N, C-alpha and C positions, 0 to 999 in steps of 0.2 A: 504494500500500500504506500502510495506517495504521501509526503508530508501534507497535512491539511492546513490550508491557509485561510484565515478568516479576517475580514476587515473589522477594526474597532472604530466605533463612531462616538464622537464626543457630542453631547447634547448641550445646548445653550439656553439659558433663561436670563433675559434682560442683560445679555452680553457677557455673562459669567459662566465659565465651564463648571458644571456641577456634578456630572457623573459620567461614567463610561460604560458602554456595552462592551463586555469582554467575551472572548471565545468561551463556548460552553465548558463548564467544569465537568469533566468526565466522572462518572460514578459518584454523583452528588450524594447519594445515600450513605456512602462510606466516609464522609467528611465529618468534621466537628460541627454539628448542626443544631440550630434552634428551629423547631417546627413552628410554622405559622398556620398550620391547619387548625380548624375549630370554628368558633362562632365569629363571623364578620358582620358588621352592620352594613345595610345596603339601602340605596335610594334609587328608585326607578325614575329615569329622566328622559322621557320620549322626545322632548324638544331640545335636549342638551343645554338646558339653562345653566347647568353647573360648569359648562365649558365655554359657551359663547355669550356675549352680551346681546342686548336687544337689537344691535346693528349687525349681528352675526359675525362679530370679530372675537377671536379667542381672548379670554381673560389673561392678563399678565399677573393679576392678583384678584382676589375676591371670588375665585372659582371654588367649587366644592373640594378641590384638591388641598385647599388650605385647612380644611377641617376646623373651622372656627367654632369656638365655644359659644353657644347661643345664650343671649340674655335679652331681657325685655327692653333695654334702652337702645339696642342697635337694630338696624333693619337687615337681619340675616334670615334668609328664607329657606334654610335647611338646617338639620341638626342630626348628625350621625348618632349622637348619644341617646336620642330617643327614637331612633328609627328601628325598624324590624331587623332581626338577625337571621343569618343563613349559615348552615354548615358548609364549610369549604374543606376539601374539594366537593363540588356538586354542580348542578346546572339549575338555573332559575326556572326553567320550564316545568320541571317535576317537583320543585320545592315550593312554588307559590302558584296556586291555581289561577290567579289573575294573569300570570305570565306564560300560560301554556303555549299560546301561539305568538308570544311577543318576540319581535326582532327590533333591536334598538340599543340604547345605552342604559346600563345600570352601573352605579358607582358602589364600590366596596371599600370598607375601612376596617382596620384592625390596629389595636394598641399592642405594644410589646416592650419588654425591658431588654436592655443591652449593656454590656460592660465593655467599654473600649479598651484596647490594648495596642500600644504603639508597634508591637511586633506582628500584628495580624491585620488582615483585611476582612471586610464584611461583603460577602457575595450573596445578593438576593436572587434566588432561583425559583422559576415557575416551571412546573412540568408541562403545562399548556394552559392557554387562555383563549377562548373562542369569541371574537376573531381578531379584533384590533384592540390592543391593550396599550394604555398609557399609565405608567407607574410613577407614583410620587412618594417620596420619603420625607417626612417632616415638612410637607408643603412644597418641596422642590422636585422638579422633574428628574427622575432617575433615567428614564428612557422609554422607548416605544417598541412594540413588536407587532408584526402582522403575520397571521397564520394560526389556525386554530388547533393544531395537533402536534406541534413541535416545541421543545423546551427552549428557554432563553434565560439569561441572567445578566445582572448589572453589578458592577463594583460600586457599592454605596457607602464605602468607608467614610468619605468626607461629608456625607449627609447624616450620619448617625451621631448621636450624642450619648453620653453616659446617662443611664437611667431610662426614663420613659420616652418612647418613640412611637410614631404611627406611620402606617403605610396606607395609601389610597390608590385604588386601581379603577380607572375608567375602562369599562368593557363595552365594546360595540360589536354586535354580531349581525349587523345588517348585511344582506347579500348584495354584491355588485358584479356587473358583467365581467369586469376585468380581474376579478379575484380568482384564487385557486383554493377550493372549487368555485365555479361560476354560480349564476343565479339558479340554474336548473339542476336539481339533485334529487335523489330518492332515499334520503335519510333525514332524520330530524336535526335541525340546525340548533343544537343545544347551546345556549349562551351561558357564559360564566367563567369562573376560575375552576376548571374542570379536573385539575390534577394537583399534586402536592405543591405546597409553597414552603420553602426552607430558606433560612438565613445561615449560610455557612461561614464559619470563622476559620480562615486559613492563614498560613504564614504569609508574610509579605512576598516572599518568593516561594511559590507552591507548584506542585505537580499539576499542571493543567490538563494533560492528556497522556494517554499511553496506548500502545498496541502490543498484544502478546498473542502469537499464533504460530501454527506450523509453518515452516518455511515453504514457500510455494515451489521453489526450484530444487531443493535438496532434501531428501528423506533423512529422518533421524536428526532433525534439527528444529529447535524453536527459535524464532527470531522476532524482533520488534524494536520498539523505541519508546523513550520517555521524553516528554516535552514539558519544560518549565513555562511559566506564564511570562517570563521576561528573558531577554537575551543575556543570560548569566552564564559565563564560561567557568569551567573547572569546578563545577558543583558535583559532588559525589552522589549518585543515585543508584538504587539497586532494585533487582527483581528477585523474588524468592518463591520457590515452589517446593515446600518441605517434602512432600510425598515423593518427588522425583530427585530429592537431594540436590536441589539447585539453589545456589545463592550467588548471584552474579552482580558485581559492582562495576559501574561504568561512569565516565566523566563527561559532563556536558561540553558541547563545543560553543563557539562564539554566538550561536543562535539559540542557545539554551536547549539543544537537542542532544540526546545520548542514544546510541544504537547498540544493539546486542545480538549475538548469535550464540546459541547454547546447544550442545549435543544432548539429545534426549529421545527416548522412545516411549511416549506416553500411551496409555490405553486410550484408544480412539472412541470418541462419543458416537453412539448409535441410538436409535429409538428403543432398542431392546435393552441396552445398557448405557444410559445417559451419564457417562462418567464426567464429573466436573472436579477440577483441582483447586485447592485453596492457593491463591496467588496474592502476594503482597508486594506493592510498589512503595518504596520508601526512600527517604533521605533523613538527615540528622534530626529534623524537627517535624517529621510527617510520616505517617503510615497509612496506606490505603489498601484495604482488603477487598478482594474480588473472588469470584468463582468462575473459572474459565475452562471450557472444554476444547478439545482438539479433534478436528476431522477434516477430510477433504471432500469437496463436492465438484463435480464436473459433468459436462454433457459430451457424449461421444456418440456420433451418429444419432440414432433415434433413442438412445438410452441415457438415463440419468444414473450416475455412479456416485454412491456414497462410500468413501474410503475404498474406492476401486471396485465396489460390488454393485451390480445392477439393483435398483430399488424402484418400487412403484409407490407413488405418493398417494396414499389413501387419505383424502382430505375432506375438509368442510370449510366453507366461508363463514366468517364471524364478523358482525358489527360490534363496535364498542358500546354495547347496550347492556345495562345492568339486568341480571336475571331476577325474575319475580317482581321487582318494583318498577321497571322501566326507568328511563333516565340514563345519563352517561355513566358507564362503568369506569371505575378508576382504582379500586382497592385490590389488595391481594386476595381477599375472600371472593370478590367478583371473578377474578381471573381463575381461581381454583375451581369454582363452580362450573364455569363455562368450559374449561379445559377437561374437567372430569367427564362432562357429557360427551365431548369429542372423543376422549379415550374409550368411553363405553360404546360409542359408535364403531370403534375399530380404527380410529385415525392414527396415523403417524405423522400427520402434517396438517397445518391450518393456513388458510388464506386470510390474513388480517386485512379486511377491506374497510373502506377505500382510502385509507389515510394511516399514518403511523399510529399504532395503538400505544397505550401507556406502558411504561417500563415494567410494571408488575406483570403484565400479560406476557411480555417477551421472556422475562426471566423465569416465570413459572412454567411456561411451555418448554423451555430448555431443560429445566429440572425434571420434567415429566417425560422427556424423550420425544418431543413433538417438533418436527421441522416447521419452519415458518416462511411464508411469503409476506413481505412487508411492502407497502404501497404508498405512493404519494397521491393526493386527490386531484390529479389531472384527469378530470371526469367529464365525459360527454363533450359538450361544445365549449372549449376554452377559447379565449381571445388569442388565436394563434399568431397574429401579426403584431401584437402589442409587446414591445421590449420589456415593459415593467411586469407584465404577466409572466413572461419567460423567467425574468430575474426572480420573481416570487417562487415559481415552481422549482427553479434550480436551488434556491436557498432552502426550501423545504426538503428537497432531495438530499442536499448536503447535511442538514441537521439530522435527518433520519439515519443516514449512514454514520455520521459522527457519533451519535449517541450509542449505536448498537454494533459498532464494528467488532467488538470483542465477544459478541454473543454468537457462539457456534451454532445455535439452533436456527438462526436465520440463514437460509440457503438461497433465497431469491429476493432480489430487489425488483419491484415492479414500478414502471414509470407512467402507466396510464390505464384507463378502463373505458372500453366501448367508445372510442373516438372516431368521428366520421372522417373518411378519407379525403385528403386534399394535399396539394403540394406544400401549402403553408403548415399543415399539421405534420407532414413528414419531416420538414426542416426542424420544427420545434422539438419533436420527439427524438429525432436522431441526435440532436445536440444534447438532449437530456441523457440519452443512452451513453454517448461518448463521455459526457461529464461524469456519470456514475462510475465508469471504468477508471477514470483518473483518481477517484476517491477510494475505490476498492476493486482490485482485480482478482479477488479470491472467491467471489460468489457469482451466481448466475443472474443474468438480466432477462426479464420478461415483461409482458404487458398483456392485458386482456383484449383480444381482437374480436372481430365479428366475421361470421361466415356468410358468403353470398350464395344464393340459390341458383342453380343451373337447371336446364330442362331434364326431364326423366329422373327426378328425385336424386340428382347428383348435387352434392354440396361441396363447393370448392373454396378453399381458403386462399385468398389472394390479398396480400398486404405488403406494401413496400418496406415496412419496418422489419420484415423477416431477416434482412441481412444485419440488423443491429441488435437482435436478441439472441440469446442462447437457447431459449425454450419457446416454442410456438404455442401460445395459449389462446383459447377462444371461448366465448360465451355462446351458448345455443339454447333455445327454449322450445324445442319441439314438443308439442302436446300442450303448450300454453299460449305463446305468442305466435306460433306457427303450427299449422296442421293439427292432427289429433294424436292421441296416444298410439293408435293403430298405424299411423304414418311411419313410426320408427322402424317397422318391419321392412319397409321398402327403401329406406334411405341408404345412400352410399356417400362416402366421404373421401375427398381428395385433398390431401395436404402435401403439396409438391415441394417440400423442403426436407432436407436430410437432417432434421433436428427432432428432439423429443417433443411430444405433444401433450399438453395438459388441457382438459376441458375445465376451464376456470369457473364456469357457472352453468347450471341447468336447474330446472325445477318448476314448480307451480304452486298456487295458493290453495290452502285448505284451512277452514276454521276448525280448530280442535273440538271434537265432540259432535260435529255435524256429520251425519252419516246418510248414505243414499246410494243411488246407482253409480257404478264406476264410470259411466259415460256422461255424468252430470258434474259440472265444475263446482268448485268450492268445498266439496266434502272430502273426507279422509280417504274414501275409496277411490276417488278420481286421482288424488295425489299419489296414492299407493300404486295404482296402475301405471301412472306416468313414470314412476321410478322403476317399476318392473320392466316396462318396455324400453326405457332409455338405457338401463344397465345392460340389457341384452344386446342392444344396438352397439354399445361401446366395445363389446368384445370383438366387433368386426372392424374397428378403426386401427389401421396400421400405425405402429409407433406410439400408441397411447402409453404415456408414462405417469399419468396422474389425473385425478379428478377432485374437484372441490365444489360440491353442490351448493346451490343458493337456497337456504342458508341454515345455520344451526338453530337459531331461535327467532320467532316472530319479533319484529322491531318496528318502532314508531316511524311513520313517514307521512308527511302532509299530502303526498300524491294519492294516498290510498283511502278513499272517502266512502266506499260502499257501506251504507248503514246496515247494522246488525251482522255484517260479515267482517269487513275490514276495520271500520271505526278508527281510521288513521293508524292502522297497523299494516305493514306488509306481512301477509300470512304465509309466506313461502317457507317458514321455519319447519324443520323436522320436529321441533319442540315448541310448544306454545309459550307465550310470554309468562305464563304461570308455571312453567317447568314440566308440563305434561307431554309425554312423547306421543307423536302421531303414528299412524300405521306405517307410513313411508320410512320412518326411522329404522324399523326392523328389516325392511327390504334392503336398505343401504348397508345395514350392519351385516346381513348375511352375505351380500356381495363382497364386502371388504374381508370377511372371514375367508372367503374363497381366494381372493387376491393374496392374502397373507400366506396361504398355503402354497400358492404358485411361486412365490418369490422367496421362499425359505432357502 
């Protein structure tokens, strides 16, 4: 992997530099942290009165970010102290019934205590905020971030004081044409501070990032690097893996980088034996603990090889939707519940659609022996010719790879889903694919394509992006958006590329508990028959190397409005939103059991 470079931006308020956005602090959970999770006060602000004056000019002062203490002698028209509170992380749509459909601005505020230390920095880290976040500490702008599913952090050392402090976040989840994703999507636009908030207290010179992995070119070797937050030379840093009897010290160069190569033969990570090693990255005043697995993944002809052995990806697609309660999933418990259902289905792989999921999900999947497809929300009709849109997509791709590059469970980076063909789209996506390879050349690149129908029930995949991906993946909905379940028996598939094939989506909707004739839509018997016919058809597809049906659990979507059936849920789940398995679940489970036997 090449060195990751990230621009730091200085933010100004009234001409004075007040804070820096700094490159992401890797493995934030392993740092010396103060958690800012818990109760936050919030104010709903549909007209953005807390940000703009009555001439629609941004406030230099007097905005909600100042968190003024209300009293009866001043004209202050807000008061965080007497406002409602919300648990963070969460989304406002599921926490406040008034905000179920709300898209706009909500302000969040939290008090906290901090002890300053001249030898340390304070790094304020957000796992994700959807979508446009402006972060203030003690009334001063710390920085801004755009993108609803990637982490970000700011060096707020100079904004903190000894004792009582407060943070205010302006969150705006309005959809815009040039955003990533764009205005048209098929999942709920959950607004809020949706993942963990932490304040890390790190040394002034700290380990910003690191990479530990099997050497791509030479067997029997672990290689990587350690990067400091500053260009500090001659700093001693080390990597240790006690179980492998490894303790390697290296010295940083003039750019604050230290590289290492170590002879080692670790037990390789597999779904059957998901071996992870305790790894510590350290220097004199800092120790960072991690769990890292080692494996190889490659595409060779029409096969996917894990550690050199042919593997079939028995998968399921998953949205970041909380089991049982709906709303945005974020916790370790949410992840364990969802992934246990995937394991029960027989999965060794999950497609985390259509955006980077929270880090708990990735780490728990890895521990449970589940391979991962991780995706950025370049979804449907993006503004292909807008340079800012491309920059947004590239930044989200960068941050997804940056956060999870040490996670061996991730085997596929996906750059898009169901995008319409055009020269502009091809240029946009080819640039993304090339960029992904500059950031990580050890994993496979894919995207969810679409199949075009030809005469005589022949389905041909033609996509100019075939030359830029390692795996040819496509979505098809035979029996739901095309044809009938019986149509599966006559279908032929032509994939004219010497690459592995993954059917990244298929399925149909069924309301759990609704039963009827298998030729009538919306009931469990129809969905069950759809899965029977589709899986039989899959056995005839040459080069098929994996499947990820759509989807594990019913999820909220404003596109799905049919009363008494959908009620703003996409009902394609194999499990209902209340955790009850539908009949199709068992069809897929049986098919995967057969596949597991075939690939032993």
